[in-house]
C-alpha positions in Angstrom: 3.7 -13.0 -108.2 1.5 -16.0 -108.7 2.0 -17.9 -112.0 -1.0 -19.1 -113.9 -1.3 -22.8 -114.3 -1.5 -23.8 -118.0 -2.9 -27.3 -117.3 -5.8 -26.0 -115.1 -9.1 -25.5 -117.0 -10.5 -22.0 -116.3 -14.1 -23.1 -117.1 -16.8 -24.8 -115.0 -17.5 -28.5 -115.2 -19.1 -29.5 -118.6 -17.8 -26.3 -120.2 -14.8 -25.9 -122.5 -12.7 -22.8 -123.5 -13.1 -21.6 -127.0 -10.6 -18.8 -127.2 -11.0 -15.5 -125.3 -13.3 -12.5 -125.2 -13.3 -9.0 -123.8 -15.5 -8.3 -120.8 -15.5 -5.0 -118.9 -12.2 -4.1 -120.6 -10.5 -7.4 -119.5 -9.6 -10.4 -121.6 -11.3 -13.5 -120.1 -11.7 -17.1 -121.2 -14.7 -17.8 -123.5 -16.3 -20.8 -121.9 -19.1 -22.5 -123.7 -21.1 -25.7 -122.8 -19.6 -28.9 -124.1 -21.6 -30.4 -126.9 -22.9 -34.0 -126.4 -24.5 -36.3 -128.8 -26.7 -38.0 -126.2 -30.3 -38.4 -127.2 -29.8 -36.9 -130.6 -30.4 -38.9 -133.8 
């Protein structure tokens, strides 16, 4: 059996995991866009 790597980020580039969610009966990572303060005052 393959072991899941804990140090590997399951999300795409510029996304971060905020907990998990259920999708189609499976628990999956809840990936959301990373917030940046660029251009905001």
